[in-house]
C-alpha positions, 0 to 999 in steps of 0.5 A, a space after each residue: 586689237 593692239 595690246 600694249 603690255 608692261 613688264 616686260 614691255 612689248 606690243 602684240 596684236 590680238 584678234 577681236 572681238 573678245 571680252 577682257 577676261 578672254 584676252 587676259 586668258 589668251 595672254 596667260 595673265 591672271 585677271 586679278 593681277 592685271 588692269 586693262 585700260 582702253 584710252 583713259 578708261 579702266 575696263 572690267 573683265 566683262 567688257 567687250 573689246 573690238 578688233 580696232 581697240 588699242 588697250 594697255 595691260 598693266 600689272 597691279 603692284 602692291 607695296 607695304 609699309 613693312 612693320 606696321 602690319 598693314 596690307 599696303 596700297 595698290 598702285 594702279 598706274 606704274 
């Protein structure tokens, strides 16, 4: 499968089929800190990816408001 990664931006080929969690583990990425997108759909860790899939892996980026004490908002698509 073709995997497009952000930060740093690069594309890698990964042999499938495999679950999203396995893909992230193989790429040494923390599942809770990354989103996997296939087409226009966000896929879960349990979802099976096929060898001919094209997916994008993006880090989850959080931001805060500083002094307000809030935890900030997650920005899904950077």
